[in-house]
matplotlib code that plots the C-alpha trace (Angstrom):
import matplotlib.pyplot as plt

x = [0.0, 3.0, 3.8, 0.3, 0.7, 3.6, 1.8, 1.1, -2.7, -5.1, -5.4, -7.4, -10.9, -10.2, -13.8, -15.5, -19.1, -18.2, -18.0, -21.1, -23.3, -25.5, -26.0, -27.0, -29.4, -30.9, -31.3, -32.9, -35.2, -36.5, -37.0, -38.9, -41.2, -41.6, -42.2, -43.9, -45.5, -46.5, -48.5, -49.9, -50.5, -52.0, -54.2, -55.7, -55.9, -57.9, -59.9, -61.1, -60.5, -62.8, -62.6, -63.9, -67.4, -66.0, -63.4, -64.0, -61.7, -60.2, -59.5, -57.9, -55.5, -54.8, -53.7, -51.6, -49.9, -49.2, -47.4, -45.3, -41.6, -40.4, -37.1, -36.5, -37.2, -34.9, -32.1, -32.7, -32.3, -29.2, -27.4, -28.3, -26.8, -23.6, -23.1, -24.0, -22.2, -19.1, -16.0, -17.9, -15.7, -18.0, -18.5, -17.7, -14.1, -13.7, -17.4, -18.8, -20.8, -24.1, -23.7, -24.5, -24.1, -25.6, -27.5, -29.1, -30.5, -31.9, -33.3, -34.9, -36.5, -37.9, -39.4, -40.9, -42.7, -43.8, -45.2, -47.2, -48.7, -49.6, -51.1, -53.1, -54.2, -55.5, -57.5, -60.5, -63.3, -62.6, -58.8, -57.5, -55.8, -53.8, -52.2, -51.4, -49.6, -47.2, -44.7, -42.0, -42.2, -42.0, -38.7, -37.5, -38.5, -36.5, -33.3, -33.7, -34.2, -31.1, -29.0, -30.1, -29.5, -26.0, -25.0, -26.3, -24.3, -21.3, -21.6, -21.7, -18.7, -20.7, -18.9, -20.7, -23.1, -23.1, -21.2, -22.0, -20.7, -16.9, -16.9, -16.9, -18.9, -17.0, -15.3, -15.5, -18.6, -18.2, -20.6, -24.0, -23.8, -20.4, -21.8, -24.4, -21.7, -19.6, -22.3, -24.0, -20.8, -19.2, -22.2, -24.7, -22.0, -19.6, -16.8, -16.2, -14.4, -11.5, -13.6, -14.4, -10.7, -10.0, -12.8, -11.4, -7.9, -9.2, -11.4, -8.5, -6.0, -8.1, -9.6, -11.5, -13.0, -14.1, -15.7, -17.4, -19.0, -20.1, -21.9, -23.5, -24.7, -26.4, -28.0, -29.3, -30.5, -32.4, -33.5, -34.9, -36.7, -38.1, -39.3, -41.0, -42.8, -43.9, -45.1, -47.0, -48.8, -49.7, -50.9, -53.3, -54.6, -55.0, -57.5, -57.0, -56.2, -53.8, -52.3, -51.7, -49.7, -47.8, -46.8, -45.4, -43.9, -42.6, -40.1, -38.2, -38.3, -36.8, -34.1, -33.3, -32.8, -30.8, -28.6, -27.9, -26.9, -24.7, -23.0, -22.2, -21.0, -18.8, -17.2, -16.4, -15.0, -12.9, -11.2, -10.7, -9.3, -6.8, -5.6, -5.3, -3.5, -0.9, -0.3, 0.1, 2.5, 4.6, 4.8, 6.0, 8.5]
y = [0.0, 2.3, 1.9, 2.9, 6.1, 7.2, 6.5, 9.8, 9.1, 7.2, 3.4, 3.3, 1.6, 0.6, 1.2, 3.9, 4.6, 6.4, 3.4, 2.0, 5.1, 3.9, 0.5, 2.3, 4.6, 1.6, -0.4, 2.4, 3.3, -0.3, 0.0, 3.3, 1.7, -1.5, 0.2, 3.4, 3.4, -0.2, -0.2, 3.3, 3.2, -0.3, 0.5, 3.7, 2.1, -0.9, 1.1, 3.8, 2.0, 0.1, -3.0, -1.3, -2.8, -6.3, -6.2, -6.1, -4.1, -7.4, -8.4, -5.0, -5.2, -8.9, -8.1, -5.1, -7.2, -10.0, -7.6, -6.0, -6.4, -8.2, -6.3, -6.4, -10.1, -10.7, -8.7, -10.7, -14.0, -12.8, -11.6, -14.8, -16.8, -14.6, -15.2, -18.9, -20.2, -22.2, -20.1, -16.8, -13.8, -11.4, -13.0, -11.2, -11.6, -14.8, -15.7, -19.2, -19.8, -20.1, -16.8, -14.7, -11.1, -8.7, -6.7, -9.9, -10.8, -7.3, -7.4, -10.7, -9.4, -6.4, -8.6, -10.9, -8.0, -6.7, -10.1, -10.3, -6.8, -7.6, -11.0, -9.7, -6.7, -8.6, -11.3, -9.2, -8.5, -4.8, -4.6, -2.0, 0.4, 2.1, -1.2, -1.8, 1.6, 0.5, -1.9, 0.7, 2.6, -0.9, -1.5, 1.9, 0.8, -2.5, -0.9, 2.2, 0.2, -1.9, 1.2, 2.8, -0.4, -0.9, 2.7, 2.7, -0.4, 1.2, 4.4, 2.4, 0.3, -3.0, -5.6, -7.1, -9.6, -11.6, -11.4, -8.3, -9.0, -8.9, -8.0, -11.2, -11.6, -9.9, -7.4, -3.6, -2.3, 0.1, 2.9, 1.4, 2.3, 0.6, -2.9, -1.6, 0.1, -3.0, -5.4, -3.4, -2.5, -5.9, -7.9, -5.7, -3.4, -6.2, -4.9, -8.3, -9.4, -7.2, -4.1, -5.4, -5.7, -2.2, -0.6, -2.2, -0.8, 2.6, 2.6, 1.6, 4.0, 7.2, 9.0, 11.4, 8.5, 7.0, 10.3, 10.6, 7.2, 7.9, 11.0, 9.4, 6.5, 8.9, 10.9, 7.8, 6.0, 9.0, 9.9, 6.5, 6.2, 9.8, 9.3, 6.0, 7.6, 10.6, 8.4, 6.2, 9.2, 10.5, 7.1, 6.7, 10.2, 11.6, 10.5, 6.8, 7.0, 9.9, 7.8, 4.9, 7.3, 8.8, 5.3, 4.1, 7.3, 9.5, 7.1, 7.1, 10.9, 10.9, 8.4, 10.6, 13.7, 11.8, 10.2, 13.5, 15.0, 12.0, 12.3, 16.0, 15.4, 12.4, 14.3, 17.2, 14.9, 12.9, 16.1, 17.1, 13.6, 13.8, 17.2, 16.3, 13.0, 14.9, 17.3, 14.4, 12.6, 15.8, 16.2, 12.7, 12.8]
z = [0.0, 0.5, -3.1, -4.1, -2.1, -4.4, -7.6, -9.6, -9.6, -7.5, -8.2, -11.5, -11.6, -15.2, -16.1, -18.1, -18.9, -22.1, -24.4, -22.8, -23.0, -25.8, -24.2, -21.0, -22.9, -24.7, -21.5, -19.5, -22.4, -22.3, -18.5, -18.9, -21.5, -19.5, -16.1, -17.0, -20.5, -20.3, -17.0, -17.4, -21.1, -21.1, -18.1, -19.6, -23.1, -21.8, -19.3, -21.7, -25.0, -27.4, -25.2, -22.0, -22.3, -22.8, -20.0, -16.2, -13.9, -12.8, -16.4, -17.1, -14.2, -14.8, -18.4, -17.2, -14.5, -16.9, -19.3, -16.6, -15.9, -18.9, -19.1, -15.4, -15.3, -18.2, -16.5, -13.3, -15.2, -17.1, -14.0, -12.2, -15.0, -15.0, -11.3, -11.3, -14.3, -13.9, -14.2, -13.7, -14.0, -12.1, -8.7, -5.4, -4.3, -2.3, -2.5, -3.3, -6.5, -4.6, -2.8, -5.9, -4.7, -2.3, -4.9, -6.3, -2.9, -2.4, -6.0, -5.2, -2.0, -3.9, -6.6, -4.0, -2.4, -5.7, -6.8, -3.6, -4.2, -7.8, -7.0, -4.0, -6.0, -9.0, -7.2, -6.2, -8.7, -8.1, -7.8, -5.3, -7.7, -4.9, -4.0, -7.6, -7.7, -5.0, -6.7, -7.6, -4.2, -2.6, -4.4, -3.1, 0.4, 0.0, -1.2, 1.0, 4.1, 3.4, 2.7, 6.0, 8.1, 6.6, 7.2, 10.7, 11.5, 9.9, 11.9, 15.1, 14.0, 14.0, 11.9, 8.9, 10.3, 7.0, 3.8, 1.8, -1.7, -1.4, 2.3, 4.3, 7.5, 10.4, 8.3, 8.7, 6.9, 4.1, 3.0, 2.1, -1.5, -2.0, -2.6, -5.0, -7.1, -6.9, -7.9, -10.6, -12.4, -12.0, -13.2, -15.1, -16.4, -17.3, -15.2, -13.7, -10.6, -11.8, -11.2, -7.7, -7.0, -8.5, -6.5, -3.3, -4.0, -4.8, -1.6, 0.6, -0.9, -1.2, 1.8, -0.6, -2.4, 0.9, 2.0, -1.4, -1.0, 2.6, 1.5, -1.5, 0.6, 3.0, 0.2, -1.6, 1.6, 2.9, -0.6, -1.4, 2.0, 1.7, -1.8, -0.9, 2.1, 0.1, -2.7, -0.3, 1.2, -2.3, -3.5, -0.6, -0.6, -4.1, -6.7, -7.5, -11.2, -10.5, -7.8, -10.2, -12.6, -9.7, -8.3, -11.6, -13.0, -10.3, -8.8, -12.1, -12.2, -8.7, -9.7, -12.7, -10.6, -8.0, -10.7, -12.4, -9.1, -8.3, -11.7, -11.1, -7.5, -8.5, -11.4, -9.0, -6.3, -8.6, -9.8, -6.2, -5.4, -8.3, -7.3, -3.6, -4.5, -6.6, -3.7, -1.2, -3.5, -4.0, -0.2, 0.3, -2.5]

ax = plt.figure().add_subplot(projection="3d")
ax.plot(x, y, z, "-o")
ax.set_aspect("equal")
plt.show()
């Protein structure tokens, strides 16, 4: 680690979003279509369309529910395959094949909650539209709660109670957002285990990088929980069809704003990190 401190720049992550920007745009375009335009458009199209007299409320929501989540489910299956296949190059450092990764377990929990809501919501003859507006806020609750718990444990210096991706049980916890970055880039972003190792080196070597992740973790944890709570209040108080639109559309607007703010902040902090690193190297030389 002493050698790292004398390198002219912080340990590289060896990963860039630039060559993947169109893939990212394409993927998130599919997600937006799948999770906003599909449920909202299909609902209003069936409810007010030519088939309205032929379809009951239950039938409308059953059709909408059946059409939901195709892209997300496909991504779930693909990342499961990447983690489970023999000789996988994207597993957490030191983890067994069956462990998968921390993000995948949280993703699974979120989907489990969503499936319960959708099944319960489509059983009655007159489906509770407000409950059927809750799947995306529920996913925010799932991830937001996990982020908050991990950060509280970290603040109170509680060792990791279980393995969290590349951090084995009993190790010092890292900012709650660390494992999400590690898992998403390594698996979904094709960074592989090499990215996990590079991220670990960068985290251990750079105090500015660590501080950046701590702040981002707090912002995303509080943001996700706050957004979920506000959305829940809106969904169960405003007019029901408006609530349905809010429940499916607004979480993605929130995520877009938070992502844009994160992008700006990370770019700013990485420039600061680079300058501070150069100064520290010069002082040690």
